[in-house]
C-alpha positions as CSV (number, residue, x, y, z in Angstrom):
1,M,70.1,171.0,82.7
2,I,69.8,168.6,85.7
3,A,68.2,165.9,83.7
4,L,71.0,166.0,81.1
5,L,73.6,166.0,83.9
6,L,72.0,163.0,85.6
7,S,71.8,161.0,82.4
8,L,75.5,161.6,81.6
9,C,76.6,160.7,85.1
10,T,74.5,157.6,85.5
11,A,75.0,156.2,81.9
12,S,78.3,154.6,83.1
13,S,76.7,152.6,85.9
14,F,78.1,149.3,84.7
15,N,81.5,150.5,85.9
16,E,82.5,150.5,89.6
17,V,83.4,153.5,91.8
18,M,84.5,152.6,95.3
19,V,85.0,155.5,97.8
20,T,87.0,155.5,101.0
21,K,86.7,158.5,103.3
22,V,90.1,158.9,104.9
23,S,89.2,162.1,106.7
24,T,86.9,165.2,106.2
25,A,89.6,166.7,104.0
26,K,90.7,163.5,102.1
27,L,88.9,161.0,99.9
28,R,90.4,158.0,98.2
29,L,88.5,156.3,95.4
30,E,89.1,153.5,93.0
31,V,87.4,153.4,89.6
32,R,87.2,150.1,87.7
33,F,86.0,149.9,84.1
34,S,84.0,146.9,83.0
35,D,85.5,144.4,80.6
36,S,83.3,145.5,77.7
37,N,84.8,147.4,74.8
38,R,86.7,150.3,76.6
39,K,87.0,152.2,73.3
40,E,83.2,152.8,73.3
41,Q,82.8,153.7,77.0
42,I,82.0,157.2,78.2
43,P,83.8,158.8,81.1
44,I,82.6,158.4,84.6
45,T,81.7,161.6,86.3
46,R,81.2,162.1,90.1
47,F,81.2,165.3,92.1
48,V,83.0,166.8,95.1
49,I,81.5,169.6,97.3
50,A,84.3,172.1,97.9
51,E,84.8,175.8,98.3
52,Q,87.9,175.7,96.1
53,K,89.3,173.3,93.5
54,P,90.6,170.2,95.2
55,A,94.1,168.9,94.8
56,F,94.3,165.4,93.5
57,E,96.7,162.6,92.5
58,Y,96.0,159.5,90.6
59,K,97.8,156.2,89.9
60,I,96.7,153.7,87.2
61,T,96.7,150.3,88.9
62,K,96.0,148.1,86.0
63,F,96.7,148.8,82.3
64,D,94.8,147.1,79.6
65,S,96.3,148.0,76.3
66,I,98.2,150.7,74.4
67,V,97.4,151.1,70.7
68,S,98.4,153.6,68.0
69,R,96.0,156.5,67.6
70,T,93.0,155.5,65.6
71,V,90.4,157.4,67.6
72,Q,89.9,160.8,66.1
73,D,87.7,162.3,68.8
74,L,89.9,161.4,71.8
75,N,91.4,164.6,73.1
76,N,92.0,164.1,76.8
77,S,95.7,163.7,77.7
78,K,95.0,162.5,81.3
79,P,92.9,159.8,82.7
80,V,91.5,162.0,85.4
81,E,90.6,165.7,85.5
82,L,88.6,168.2,87.6
83,A,86.2,170.2,85.4
84,A,84.8,173.7,86.0
85,P,82.6,173.9,89.1
86,I,78.8,174.1,89.0
87,Q,76.5,175.6,91.6
88,L,73.7,173.3,92.9
89,G,71.5,173.9,95.9
90,G,73.7,176.7,97.3
91,A,77.0,174.6,97.1
92,R,79.9,174.4,94.7
93,L,80.4,171.0,93.1
94,Y,83.6,170.1,91.2
95,P,83.1,167.3,88.6
96,V,85.7,164.6,88.8
97,V,85.9,163.1,85.3
98,V,87.6,159.7,84.8
99,Y,88.2,158.6,81.2
100,P,88.5,154.9,80.3
101,S,91.1,155.9,77.7
102,Y,93.5,158.8,77.3
103,L,96.0,160.0,74.8
104,N,99.7,160.0,75.6
105,K,101.7,161.3,72.7
106,D,100.3,159.4,69.7
107,L,99.2,156.4,71.7
108,V,95.8,155.6,73.1
109,N,96.1,154.1,76.6
110,H,93.3,151.9,77.9
111,Y,93.2,150.8,81.5
112,E,91.0,148.8,83.8
113,S,91.4,150.7,87.1
114,V,92.8,153.9,88.6
115,E,93.2,155.1,92.2
116,I,92.5,158.7,92.9
117,E,93.2,160.7,96.1
118,L,91.5,164.0,96.6
119,Q,92.5,166.7,99.1
120,I,89.3,168.7,99.8
121,A,88.9,172.0,101.7
122,P,85.5,171.4,103.4
123,S,82.7,173.6,102.3
124,S,80.9,175.8,104.7
125,K,77.9,175.8,102.4
126,E,75.3,173.2,103.0
127,L,73.8,171.4,100.0
128,K,70.1,172.1,100.0
129,L,68.1,169.6,97.9
130,S,64.6,168.1,97.9
131,S,64.3,164.6,99.2
132,S,64.1,163.1,95.7
133,L,67.2,165.0,94.4
134,R,69.0,164.1,97.6
135,K,68.5,160.4,96.9
136,V,69.9,160.8,93.3
137,F,72.8,163.0,94.2
138,S,73.9,161.1,97.3
139,N,75.3,158.5,95.0
140,L,77.0,160.9,92.6
141,I,78.6,163.3,95.2
142,L,81.6,161.6,96.7
143,N,81.6,163.6,99.9
144,F,77.8,163.9,100.3
145,E,76.7,163.9,103.9
146,E,73.3,164.6,105.3
147,N,74.5,167.1,107.8
148,G,71.8,168.4,110.1
149,Y,68.9,166.9,108.2
150,A,66.4,165.0,110.3
151,S,63.3,163.5,108.8
152,P,60.1,163.7,110.8
153,S,59.7,160.8,113.2
154,G,56.0,161.1,113.9
155,Y,52.9,163.1,113.5
156,L,51.5,165.4,116.1
157,I,47.9,166.6,116.1
158,I,47.2,169.6,118.3
159,A,43.6,170.6,118.9
160,L,41.1,171.6,121.5
161,D,39.3,168.8,123.5
162,A,36.1,169.7,121.7
163,F,37.5,168.4,118.4
164,I,38.7,165.0,119.7
165,D,35.8,163.0,118.2
166,E,36.3,164.6,114.7
167,L,40.1,164.1,114.8
168,T,40.2,160.5,116.0
169,P,39.5,159.1,112.5
170,L,42.3,161.3,111.1
171,A,44.7,160.0,113.7
172,A,43.7,156.4,113.0
173,W,44.1,156.9,109.2
174,K,47.6,158.5,109.8
175,E,48.7,155.5,112.0
176,K,47.4,153.1,109.3
177,K,49.6,154.9,106.7
178,G,52.7,154.4,109.0
179,M,52.8,157.6,110.9
180,N,52.7,157.4,114.7
């Protein structure tokens, strides 16, 4: 499930998502689609950690084209939507889906950029992920913060004096590996 989710979210990496944190309860982002054929682009999906569904507004800042309906599988009538939440690492994540095209009446609208403002009720649940998942999801979750997480800054060996001669090579090896 997570592998599929990551491949869907990262497949649109040639597009640009810029996030501005206005406050702990408000995020502003701008999504720009690349100049390649917008008709073949997949939606961009990012996530917001929230206890309840965030309120949002969007404004298309640059239209590209409007054509008569020729795409049979286009069924979204809005450029931006919040999908059903998923649970991950003890927190609720709401997918923010941004489509490169949307259907308005019988016309397909293509656009280059959209601005989105999200009002978020901060979550009291902390997202608990392994370090490798944290690296991946930190770029996909718009309001991801490493609250309270501190990585070890050193290595401490506690032993009786009688074991100093045996532990000295271990300490030297750990220092050589970058721990001090």
